Backbone as CSV, one residue per row, in Angstrom:
resi,resn,N_x,N_y,N_z,CA_x,CA_y,CA_z,C_x,C_y,C_z
1,MET,-68.020,-69.363,-23.645,-68.141,-70.575,-22.872,-69.468,-70.602,-22.121
2,TYR,-69.828,-69.457,-21.504,-71.082,-69.421,-20.757,-72.287,-69.572,-21.688
3,ALA,-72.183,-69.010,-22.871,-73.269,-69.164,-23.842,-73.395,-70.620,-24.263
4,TRP,-72.267,-71.313,-24.411,-72.301,-72.730,-24.779,-72.987,-73.546,-23.688
5,ILE,-72.645,-73.254,-22.420,-73.291,-73.957,-21.295,-74.782,-73.652,-21.288
6,TRP,-75.161,-72.393,-21.509,-76.571,-72.008,-21.503,-77.328,-72.732,-22.612
7,ARG,-76.719,-72.863,-23.789,-77.389,-73.572,-24.895,-77.522,-75.060,-24.618
8,LYS,-76.551,-75.666,-23.893,-76.571,-77.104,-23.653,-77.504,-77.503,-22.517
9,LEU,-77.887,-76.563,-21.634,-78.807,-76.907,-20.541,-80.202,-77.138,-21.117
10,PRO,-80.893,-78.189,-20.646,-82.239,-78.466,-21.165,-83.278,-77.569,-20.493
11,GLY,-84.438,-77.444,-21.128,-85.560,-76.746,-20.529,-85.682,-75.309,-20.989
12,GLY,-86.635,-74.610,-20.330,-86.896,-73.210,-20.661,-85.972,-72.279,-19.891
13,GLY,-86.321,-71.001,-19.914,-85.490,-69.978,-19.299,-85.332,-70.143,-17.789
14,TRP,-86.482,-70.399,-17.098,-86.416,-70.554,-15.633,-85.670,-71.825,-15.242
15,SER,-85.867,-72.860,-16.008,-85.156,-74.115,-15.751,-83.652,-73.938,-15.957
16,LYS,-83.272,-73.263,-17.033,-81.857,-73.011,-17.294,-81.247,-72.120,-16.212
17,LEU,-82.005,-71.124,-15.764,-81.518,-70.236,-14.714,-81.293,-71.006,-13.417
18,THR,-82.241,-71.862,-13.054,-82.118,-72.665,-11.832,-80.931,-73.617,-11.924
19,MET,-80.804,-74.277,-13.070,-79.689,-75.214,-13.223,-78.343,-74.490,-13.273
20,SER,-78.287,-73.305,-13.870,-77.018,-72.579,-13.918,-76.626,-72.070,-12.528
21,VAL,-77.591,-71.637,-11.715,-77.296,-71.239,-10.331,-76.804,-72.451,-9.543
22,ALA,-77.440,-73.597,-9.726,-77.000,-74.815,-9.044,-75.597,-75.223,-9.513
23,LEU,-75.319,-75.089,-10.796,-74.004,-75.428,-11.328,-72.918,-74.505,-10.759
24,VAL,-73.205,-73.217,-10.678,-72.254,-72.271,-10.102,-72.035,-72.580,-8.630
25,SER,-73.094,-72.928,-7.910,-72.967,-73.275,-6.494,-72.117,-74.526,-6.296
26,VAL,-72.329,-75.535,-7.107,-71.556,-76.778,-6.993,-70.081,-76.516,-7.296
27,VAL,-69.803,-75.742,-8.327,-68.410,-75.426,-8.659,-67.766,-74.612,-7.534
28,GLY,-68.497,-73.639,-6.984,-67.978,-72.842,-5.879,-67.688,-73.684,-4.646
29,LEU,-68.611,-74.574,-4.292,-68.398,-75.446,-3.136,-67.244,-76.418,-3.367
30,LEU,-67.121,-76.923,-4.573,-66.007,-77.811,-4.896,-64.669,-77.080,-4.762
31,LEU,-64.616,-75.844,-5.256,-63.396,-75.055,-5.098,-63.108,-74.769,-3.627
32,TRP,-64.152,-74.352,-2.877,-63.971,-73.932,-1.483,-63.539,-75.079,-0.579
33,TYR,-64.137,-76.255,-0.751,-63.893,-77.359,0.174,-62.887,-78.403,-0.317
34,VAL,-62.546,-78.408,-1.596,-61.625,-79.425,-2.108,-60.356,-78.791,-2.681
35,VAL,-60.492,-77.899,-3.645,-59.332,-77.377,-4.365,-58.521,-76.416,-3.493
36,PHE,-59.181,-75.433,-2.849,-58.441,-74.461,-2.046,-57.728,-75.095,-0.853
37,PRO,-58.347,-76.004,-0.076,-57.586,-76.648,1.001,-56.413,-77.470,0.487
38,TRP,-56.550,-78.080,-0.683,-55.433,-78.838,-1.254,-54.300,-77.898,-1.664
39,ALA,-54.636,-76.724,-2.221,-53.622,-75.819,-2.748,-53.001,-74.923,-1.687
40,THR,-53.612,-74.768,-0.523,-53.105,-73.854,0.499,-51.670,-74.154,0.914
41,PRO,-51.280,-75.391,1.184,-49.881,-75.628,1.563,-48.888,-75.343,0.435
42,LEU,-49.339,-75.315,-0.794,-48.452,-75.089,-1.924,-48.207,-73.605,-2.190
43,LEU,-49.020,-72.721,-1.589,-48.901,-71.288,-1.835,-47.995,-70.640,-0.795
44,PRO,-47.247,-69.621,-1.174,-46.242,-69.041,-0.268,-46.767,-67.939,0.646
45,PHE,-48.073,-67.825,0.897,-48.602,-66.704,1.667,-48.168,-66.732,3.128
46,ASP,-47.953,-67.890,3.723,-47.557,-67.978,5.118,-46.059,-68.152,5.292
47,ASP,-45.310,-68.132,4.217,-43.863,-68.313,4.279,-43.194,-66.948,4.376
48,VAL,-43.290,-66.338,5.565,-42.761,-64.997,5.770,-41.408,-65.088,6.442
49,GLN,-40.418,-64.413,5.879,-39.082,-64.392,6.455,-38.635,-62.944,6.568
50,VAL,-38.105,-62.604,7.730,-37.586,-61.270,7.951,-36.071,-61.344,7.889
51,GLU,-35.477,-60.555,7.017,-34.032,-60.571,6.864,-33.397,-59.570,7.811
52,ALA,-32.161,-59.824,8.195,-31.466,-58.981,9.152,-31.100,-57.629,8.563
53,GLY,-30.865,-57.524,7.309,-30.509,-56.263,6.691,-29.014,-56.018,6.761
54,THR,-28.611,-54.744,6.622,-27.206,-54.405,6.559,-26.613,-54.030,7.901
55,GLY,-27.427,-53.767,8.912,-26.908,-53.366,10.210,-26.743,-51.874,10.343
56,GLU,-27.231,-51.078,9.371,-27.163,-49.633,9.441,-28.564,-49.061,9.328
57,ASP,-28.786,-47.941,10.028,-30.077,-47.288,9.903,-29.993,-46.249,8.786
58,ALA,-31.018,-45.447,8.605,-31.065,-44.496,7.500,-30.025,-43.395,7.640
59,GLY,-29.564,-43.099,8.861,-28.587,-42.049,9.072,-27.165,-42.487,8.839
60,GLY,-26.922,-43.746,8.577,-25.587,-44.244,8.330,-24.880,-44.748,9.578
61,THR,-25.525,-44.637,10.741,-24.902,-45.137,11.964,-25.211,-46.610,12.112
62,THR,-24.315,-47.311,12.755,-24.483,-48.740,12.940,-25.465,-49.001,14.064
63,VAL,-26.403,-49.883,13.812,-27.388,-50.261,14.816,-26.775,-51.317,15.713
64,VAL,-26.872,-51.090,17.007,-26.308,-52.026,17.969,-27.272,-53.193,18.127
65,PRO,-26.825,-54.435,17.908,-27.708,-55.574,18.123,-28.147,-55.622,19.582
66,GLY,-29.396,-55.859,19.786,-29.940,-55.914,21.133,-30.514,-54.577,21.576
67,ASP,-30.440,-53.561,20.728,-31.027,-52.270,21.045,-32.535,-52.430,20.974
68,ASP,-33.186,-52.378,22.120,-34.610,-52.696,22.185,-35.509,-51.474,22.090
69,GLU,-34.978,-50.322,21.730,-35.807,-49.136,21.623,-36.659,-49.224,20.357
70,LEU,-37.950,-49.078,20.533,-38.867,-49.139,19.403,-39.000,-47.755,18.788
71,PRO,-39.163,-47.667,17.470,-39.283,-46.355,16.828,-40.698,-45.781,16.915
72,TYR,-41.513,-46.322,17.790,-42.878,-45.838,17.948,-43.300,-46.039,19.389
73,SER,-44.380,-45.385,19.749,-44.889,-45.470,21.109,-45.755,-46.717,21.256
74,THR,-45.551,-47.452,22.340,-46.380,-48.635,22.574,-47.616,-48.290,23.396
75,THR,-47.712,-47.063,23.903,-48.873,-46.672,24.699,-49.901,-45.928,23.877
76,SER,-49.498,-45.348,22.774,-50.447,-44.677,21.893,-50.125,-45.054,20.455
77,ASN,-50.961,-44.661,19.566,-50.774,-44.992,18.172,-50.106,-43.859,17.403
78,GLN,-49.452,-42.942,18.103,-48.796,-41.813,17.482,-47.302,-42.046,17.399
79,PRO,-46.692,-41.956,16.230,-45.238,-42.140,16.122,-44.502,-40.927,16.673
80,HIS,-43.264,-41.123,17.062,-42.425,-40.005,17.496,-42.178,-39.099,16.308
81,PRO,-42.103,-37.789,16.563,-41.836,-36.897,15.414,-40.445,-37.152,14.857
82,SER,-40.340,-37.108,13.545,-39.060,-37.326,12.893,-38.818,-36.177,11.925
83,PRO,-37.573,-35.910,11.594,-37.306,-34.826,10.640,-37.888,-35.164,9.273
84,SER,-38.325,-34.143,8.572,-38.902,-34.393,7.247,-37.811,-34.785,6.275
85,ARG,-38.164,-35.512,5.291,-37.184,-36.031,4.333,-36.902,-35.046,3.258
């Protein structure tokens, strides 16, 4: 396809190179400002849903709803030590 476009462009090598760079730029700008903004609402990237799960943790004990203990430290970036698997 690119060879076909290169053969159809008029002029010499430098002229074809300039026109092909301009053609790529126009296609890129058309995609960036027209196609991508139109398609963004149709894509599911922002449709994030968190499911409640089964209500049990990995140890088999039931998790109490409203238990606000986090499994990590909010003051540092180090997780609490856990037994190896």
